[in-house]
N, C-alpha and C positions, 0 to 999 in steps of 0.2 A: 284615751286623751293624746292628742296631736303631739307630736316631738318634733320641731324645728329644727333639725340638725344643719348645721354650717360648720365648716372646718375654718381655723384660726377666730379671731376675735370680732365682735360685732362693732362696727363704728359707730358710735354713737353721739351724732351731731344734730341733737333736736335742742332746744332751748330749756332744757330741764326737762326730766332728770337728767344730769348729767354722769360722766364718766367719776368712778369712784378710786381714788388712790388706792394703791396696793399694801400701804403703811396704815391707811385707815381701816381697810378690809380686814386687817391683822388685828389691829384693836379692837374691832367689834367682833371678832369670832372668840367669844369666849361666853361660859355659861351664864344663867341668870344667879342674882344675888340680892342679898336683903337690902333694899334701898334705905332702911333706917339703919343701918350699921354705920359706924362710925365712917367708912370709906368714902360713901356716897356724898354726903354732906361736905367732906373735906375736897373731893372732887368739884363740886358743885360750886363751892365757894372759889376757887380758882377760874372756874368757867364764866361766873358772874361778872369777875373782873375784866377777865381777858375779851369777852365778848364785846365789852364796851368800847375795846379800842379798833373794831372792826366799823362801828360807827362815828368812831371818832368823836366821842363824847366822854368827858369827865363828870359831869352834872345829872345824864341821863341815868335811870334804873332800869335792868333789862328783866325780860320774862322768857323762859326758856319753854314753851308750852307744847306739850304733846299733841300736834294739829299741824295742819297744812296752813298754805298762805291764807286761806279763805278764813280760817280760825282766827288767824291773826288780824286780819281787819275787823272781824268781828270784836274783837279784844279792844283794838284801838278805838272804833266807833263808841260801844256800848259801856265804857270806863269814863269817856269823858264829855259826852252828849246824852239831851235828852228826849223823848218823842216830839215831834213836832219842831225841834230846833232848825232852822235854816242853815244850810251848809251848801256851799257851791264846789262841783266835782266836775273834773273835764272827761268828757268822752271821747277817747281817740283809738279805741281799738276795743279787742273781745274783752280783755283783762279788766279795763277802765269800764268797760260796758257791766260787767259781772259783778264790780265792785259798787256800781251805783244800782243795780238789782238790790243786791243786798240792803243799801243803805236805804231804798225805797220800801224793801219789805220790814226793815227795823222801825219803819214809820217815823223818819226825818223828812223834813220839808227839802227836797233836793233840787237845788238850782242847777241844772245842768248846761255847761256850756260844750257844744258839740264841733267837733271838727271833722274834716273829711278822713278817711283812714289813708295812712301816710303823711298826713300833717302833724306839728306838735299841738299843745296846748294854746289856746288863743288867749294869751295874756293881756292882750289890750281890753276885752271884753272883761276880764278879772278887774282890770283897773276901773274901769267905768261902774262897774257894780259897788266897788268899793266906795269909790267917788261918791256914789249916790247914798251909800248907807251910813248916813250922819247918826242913825240911832243904833248903831250895831248890832241889827237885827242877824248878820251874819256870824255864825258860832264855829264856823270852820271851814278851811280851804281842804278838799282833797285830791290829791292828784298821785297818779301812777309816774313815778321816775321814769320808769324805762317800759315800754309797752311792746312786749314779744310778738303781739300778734302783727305789727307791721314795721318792726325794728326802731321804733321812734323813741329818743331819750330826749326827755323836757329839762328846761334849763330852770333849776330849784333857786338857785341864786336870785334870778330874775324876780320869782315869785317872791322871796323875801324881800327884796328891794320894794316891791309894788306894797306889799302889807305895811314896810316900814314908812314909804312914802306918805301914804293915809293914815298912817298912826293908828291902822285899826287891829284891834285884840283877839281877832279871829286865831283859833288853833289853826296850826300848820302840820297836817296828818299826810304822809308819804308811805306810798308802797315801794319800798326797796327791794320786793323779791327776786326781780332777775337785775339788782345793779349793785346792791352791797355788797363789797368782797370782790368787785371787778371793775366798776366805775368810781371815778371821785366823788365820795361822800363824805359830808361833813355835818355833822347832827348840830354840835355846838355853834362853829360858826355861822350856820345858813340858817340859823334858829327856828330848826324844826323840833316839833313839841312831842310828837309819836312816828316813830319810824320802825318798819318791821320788814321782815324776809322770811325764806324757808330754807329749810336745811337742803334742800334737793338742786337748788341752782349754783351760785357760784361756791358754795361751801362746798359741795362734790361729796354730800353725805345722803343717804337714803331718804324718801320723803319720809314726814315724820314729825319734826319738829317745826314750830313758829317761832320765831324770836321777834320780840316786841321791846323797842326801849321807849320810856316815857320821861319828858322832862319835868323841871319842878311844876311848870306851869301847868303842864297837864295833870299833875297831881291835884294841884289845886281844883281844876276842873272837875275832878273824879269825885272831890268830896260833896258836890252838888249835884252832880249827874243823875238822872233818876231812869236811865235804862235799866231794864232788866238784864242782871249778868248773874252767872252761877259759876259755871265751868271756867269761865275766863277773867272773873273777877280778881282784878290786883291787888284788892284787899285781902283776900284767902293767901295771896302768894306772901304779902308784906308781914303778916302774922309769921308765918314760918322763918322767913327771913330773922325776925327778930329772936325766935327761940333758938336759930342755928340749925332746924331740921330742915328747912328750904323747899318742901313738897308738900303741897296739900293734898295730892292724892298721887297715884304711881307714875313715874316717871319712865322713859324708855332709858333704860340704863344702857343699853348697847350704843344709842345714838350718844348720850353722854361722853362715853369712850371715845367714839368715833369722831365727835367734835373737840374733844381734847386732842387727839392726834392732827385732825385738819388744820386747826388753829396752829400747831406747832409748826407744821409744813409752812404756811401762812406767814408767820413771824419771822421763820427760818429765811425765808425767800425774802421777806419785806414786803409789807403791805403797797407801798407805792409801786414797788418792781411789779407786784402781782396786778396792779393796774395798768402799769406800761406795758405788760405782756398782752393783756387785753386788748389794748390800745393798737399794738402792732397786729394783732392777728384779724380786728375788724379791719384796721386798713389794707390788710391783703385780702381780706376774702373782697372788699370792695372792687381793687384792682381786678381781682379775676373775675368779676360780675362784668366789668367795663368790658374785659377782655373779650369775654363771651359774646358782647351786643345785646346784653341783657340789662334791663334797667330795676335800679332800687327802687323798691314800694316807698319808701321814706323819700319827701320829695324834697328835702333841703338839706344841706351839708350840715347846717348847725344842729340837727336832729337827727345824725346817724347816730346808730348804737354801735358800742364796742362789743356787745354780748350775743346780738342776734342780726342777720340779715336776711330782710323778706327780698324774694327776687321774683318780679312780674315775668311772667312767660308769655309768649303770642299768642294770640287768641286762637289759634287752632291746636292750641295743647294745652291738654287737661292736666294742672299741676298736681293733682291726685296721683295721676299714671306716673309722673316723676319719683314720687314719694312711695309708691307701690313696688314699681320695676328697681329702684335702688334697693330696696331690702329684698326683693326676692332674687335680684342675680348679683349683688355686690357686696350682700351682707352690712349695708350702709344706711343707718337710720336718719332722715331727715324730716324737718317739720311740715306738716299741712298747712295750707291754706284755711284761716279760719272765719266763720261766717262771710260777711261783706265779699273778703279776698278768699273764699273756699273756690278751687280750681283755677284761681287766677294766679296765685304765688306759692311759692315753697321757701321753706326758711332753713336756713343753715346756723345752727346753734354753734356758738364760738367762745364758751365761757366755762369755766372752772378748771380742773387741774389737768391742763392739756398744752401742749408744746406746737413749735412752728411745723415738724415733721409730721406730726398727726393731723395738722389743720392740711397740709399738702395733699395727703392721701386721701383725706374729703375729697379737696377739690377734683383730685385725679377721677375720683369715683363719680363725681358730680358730671362732669365732661363727658364719661362715657355714658351715663343714663342720658343725658340731652342728646346723644348722637343715637341711641336707642329708639327715641320716643320721637326721632325726625327732625330734630332742631339743628341745624347746618353749622355745628361748632368746629373750629379746628382743634383737634385733640393737643393739648399741652398749652395752649394759648393762655388761659388762665391761671395753668399751674406756673407758667412762666414769668407772666407778671405779679404773682404773689412772690415766686423766689427771689427774683430780681430785687424786690422789696424787702423783702426777710434778711437777704443776704448781704444788704447794706445795714441792715437797722438792728440786728439781732445780737445782743452784746454777750461776751463771754459768761460763761457759767462761773459767778464769783467762787464757789468753791473749789473750782477746778483750775483756776488761775496759777 
């Protein structure tokens, strides 16, 4: 087996999986234990209450499923919809494309609204479809909040406003895999019926837990939904919730302890402060890109993501070479361009448990690799632009004042 030795730490700046905090690693560094003992149900009870806080919901019911975001997608769909149901779904990049593929393979009637990669969801088309749907044949609206392939964040408030304007009863299903716990997300206030996220993104955990949160309206829909579901069936979870055992099958105990530790870190920092930190890191990264003379793949400021920036390279550069060189020479992991933007963009992930100086290290590495592949960047230009912004906008650490 090849062993890729490199001194120091890998600088992980892909948009997930992300860095795991040391306290979380320590919390997970334990032996297996019996999940039917009193300890695991007691731990699970506190987690179910606390994960509601990151969705900003009091009325939602969460499910912590041993799966990835793909499984969380399937859980959201199959528990609320029936085969043949008409749903409107937005195609804006690779991950919305994959969710749409899943929707089609689950035999839903998917009405796709497609945007150019780098654009947000075309909400005017949604409005026209809802206006024409007096019979309410549309059963759900599915949208990716933050598309990591292109660095586009969609306006969920605007989606809810359109639904309300037309008094349309369609369910509102949201992929928050790379947004929840990093971007402003308000499940109750925005009338979201099913929201979901994955452990390996802003929660800064290993891959392996999909967290789904369902509104009372979604539960009503689940009573008549006819999609086949077994592993992802909310009903099996609800039976164990009533008995206090909480798990219809074996959970990932290590991830549960890790989740407890990371939620403690988030609440200690304050969720709004976590969101503010991501806002700073996103802005600093975009300033660096501008200083390098490169363009953001995201075409309008209103869509800029604070968790990932996709950077367009000149046509004479293959962005895959940037990613490869960064890893081979500087032990820096960057995101590849995917599908339609393969070879055209590389991505900097700036989400999870990281701070301003970590980001500056990444930006310095990107400058060096840009120079390596023949782009005429002035070394220090992006770092200087980001540093100037961060120096003026980074608050004192509250516990050290």
